[in-house]
N, C-alpha and C positions, 0 to 999 in steps of 0.2 A: 205215686211217686211223688217225694216231697220237691218243694221247690229249688232245694240246693242240690238236690240229685241231676235234676232237669238243666241246672245251671251248669254243673259240672260235663254234662252231656253237650251242651250248647258249646262252651268255652273249649271243649276238645274238637269240636266239628271246626270252630274258627282256626285253632291249632294246625288241624290236619288238611287245611283248604277245602273243606266239604261245604258247598254252598246250605245256606239257610233257607228252607222252602216254606212258602205262606203256611202249610198247616200244622208248621212245626212249632214248639214250644220255644220262645225268645223272650229277653227280658223287656219288660216295659219301656225302659230307658232306649233300649235298642231300636225297637217299632217306633217310637216317638223320633228319634234321630232320623229314621230314614224317611218317615213321613215329611219331616221338615226340609229334609234334603231333596227327595225325590219331587215333591209338589212344587219347591222353589225352582228345581230344575225343568220343571214342565212349565211353568209361569214364565219363566225366561225365554224357552221355546215360542211361546205363544207371543208374549210383548215384544218380542225379537222381531218378528214380522213387520211392525208399525214403520220402523225407519227406513225398512227397505221397499215395502209396498209403496210408501210415499215417492220412488224413482221408477216404479214399473213402466207408468205410461211416458215419463221423460229420459228413458234410457236412449242411447244416440243410434243405436241400429236395431232392427228386427232382433237379430241373433242376441243381442245383449238384454232386450226386452223378454225373449223367451227363456233365456237363460236364469234371469234373475227370477220370473215368474215360477221356474221350476224349483229353485233354490227356496222361495217364499213357501212354496206348497209342499215341500221336504219338511220344512221348520214346523208347519201345522202338524205334520205326521209325526214327527219327533215329540211333540206337545201329547198328542193321543198316546203313543207307546207309554210315554212317563206316567201320564194319568192314571192309565190301566194297571201299572206296575204298582203304583202307590196304593190304587183301590184293594189290591191283595192284601195290604195291611190292614183292613177293615175301615179306612176314612173314604167316605163318598166323595165323588168326583164334584157333585153338586157343593158340598162343603169346601172343596178346594177352591173352586172357582168362586164360590161367594167370597171366601176370605181374600182372595185376588182381587175382586172388584171392589170391596170393602176398603183396602188399602192395609189390611191386616197383615196380609202375607207379603214376602219379599219376593223380589225377582231381582237378576243381575243388573247392578247399578248402570252397566255399559250402555244398557239401552234407555237411559235418561238423558243421552247426549243426541243432538240433532244431527242430521245428515244433508249438509248444507250444499255440497256439489256433488258431481258424479263420482268424483274421484273418493268421495268418503264410501260409496259403496264399495270400491276397490279394498280401501283401508278395512273397512269393517269383515270382508271376506278374508283377508290376508290376516289381519291382526287379531280381530275378535274371534273369529272362528278358529284361527291358529291357536289362541289362547285356551279355548274351550276344547280343542282335540289335545292339547299338553295335558289337561285334567281328566279327560273323557275317556283317552286310552287306558289310563289307571284304572278306571270304574269298569271297565270291561272284566275285570278281574275282582270286582267287589264281592264281599261275603254273601250278599243278599242274593239268589238265583234270578227272579224276575228282573230285577235293575240290571245286573250283569247282560243277561240276555237282550234285553232292549238297547244296551249300549252298543253292543257289537254290531247291529245294523246303524244306529246313530252314527257311530264312528267313519263307518265307510262313507256314508252321505256327507258329513263334515269335511271330510278330506278333499272331497270334489268342490265343497263350497270355498275352502281355503285355496286351492289351486286356481279357481276361478276369479276369487278376488286378486290373487297376487299377478294372475295373466292381465286384469285390468290396470294394476298399476306399472307392470312393464310395459305395456302397450303406450300408457300416459307419459311414462319417463323417456321412452324412446320418441315420442312425439315433438311436437314445437314446445319452444321456450315457456309459453304459457300454458301448456298441457302439463309440462314436467312440474312448474311451478305449483300447479294445482295438486299434483300427485304429493309433493313436498308438503304442501300446506295440510293435506289431510292426514299425512304421517305425522305431523307435528300436533296437531288436535287430538288424534285418537292413541297416540303412544301411550302416555301415562295413564288414561283411563283403562288401556288394555292391561297394563302391570297391575291395575287396582282389583282386575276382575278375579284374581286369585284369592282374594280376600285378605282379612287384616294380616299383619306380621304374626308368625307363629307365637310371639309372647302375648299378643293381644286377643288371638283366638280361642273363642270359648270352647268350641267343639272338636278342636282338630287332633289333640292328643287323644281323646276316648274313640274317635272315629279311625283312626290309625290303628288303635288296640282292639278294635273289632273288625278290622280290615274292610271297613265301608271305604276308607279312604288309604292309598298305599305310599302317597307321598305329602309332605306338610305342604303348606301354602308357601313358603319361601323357597323350599326344594322346587317346585312346580315353577314359580316366578323366574327363578335363576335359569331353568332349563329353557323358559320360553324366551329369555334374552339371548343367551348363548346360541341359540337356533335362529333367531330372528335377525340378530345384527349382520351377519354376513349375507342374508338374503337382501338386506336394504342397500348394502355396498354393491352388490352385485348388478344391481339395476340403477346404480348411481345416485340413489337417495340418502340421507343422512339422519340418523338419530337424533331427535332434539335432546340430548342430554349431555352437556359439557363436561360431565364427570365421568363418562363413560371410557372406560380403558381396559384393555387385555393384562389380566395379571397372570403372568407366567407361573407363578409359584402354586396358585390354584388350579388354572388351567380352566379358568372362564373368565367372565368379566364383571368387573366392578361397574356399579352405576350408581347413579345420584340417589338422593332419598325422595319417596313419595310422598306428596301432598296429603296426608292423612286426614288433615281437617275438611279438604275437599272430598276425600271419600265418604267418610260420615255425612257429612252434610247431604251427599246425594242419597246415601241409604236411608237417612231421615225424612226424605222426600222434599229436599230442597234445591233438586239438580235442575238444570235447564230445562228440562222436558217432563219431569214426573207428573205433574198433574195434568199435562195435555196426554200422558199415555194412559192414565188410568181413564180420564174422559172418553176417549178413543174406545178403550175396551169396553167400559160400559155402554157406550152408545152402539157398538156392535153388538153387543149381547142383548140389549133391548130391542134390537130392530130384526135380531134372528130368532126371536121368540115364535114367531109363527113357523118357522122352519123346523123347530123342536116340536112344537105341537103337532103339525103335520107328520112326522117322523114318528112320534108315539102313537097317534092314530092309525098309520099304516102298519105298523107292528102290531098294535092290538088285533087289528082286522085280519092279519094274515095269521096269527096266533088261532083266531077263534075258527078260520078255513081249516086249520090243521088239526085242530080239535075235534071239529066235524066229520073229518075225513077218517080221522085215527077211529073215532066212536061208529063211522059206518063198517070200517074194515073189522 
């Protein structure tokens, strides 16, 4: 079958909402786009553990410690689901992880900001995971089967993470003046980076239009950003916190909030590796990778031992 015929079949499947599966033919550009997006998503889950793990031992109660520990564990699992989905496209996990550790691969810029106070953990859960859900719910319907199926479970767990973060912010907002001020300060610092999570504006995005044509994405960066603002502003007001945007106002004609300009210079600066914690995050990941070398070796040795035992049993049988 000619490549043009296979392309026609591929495009027909996309049009009819039939999932593309690993063994099926797909354009090289489609495969490359998926590897970039899924691996970046996986890297973000793994690096995203770092700012929160910083607070596991310092969480104010045992309940908070256990909940945060469970959340960090979930994120490790999300990374594994996503690396597995990316591997079905022919890229090895080792290659993806090496790209992360060398700084070649990108991850979400949001994780290059520090978690200074306990309220930051609430803000991360509410805002960062909330922004992630806004994007990831759309990915449950993405055109690539393994990615879509991985996202179903991930979104269920991310919804729990968002509720956990919002509950922390609610508790602080209803506490003492100092606690409410701490919650407001965290919101002030995390609001704009959370809006940046959706990526560059549509006119500046290199991949958005093609990803939407292939139904990898279902909504553009700016559409998702607007949806996030419209959903989050009422949540903030409900618990007595203020969005740090003097230009924020309800637009009756659009039925949506108008909001101020994002500092794109800051966004690109962080993406290029010059954020507050870029170096620290990569240093920590490399350190963890090196210290985990003996664990990987032991796991491989055990797997080989088990395989030999099975082969021996099969031979006897």
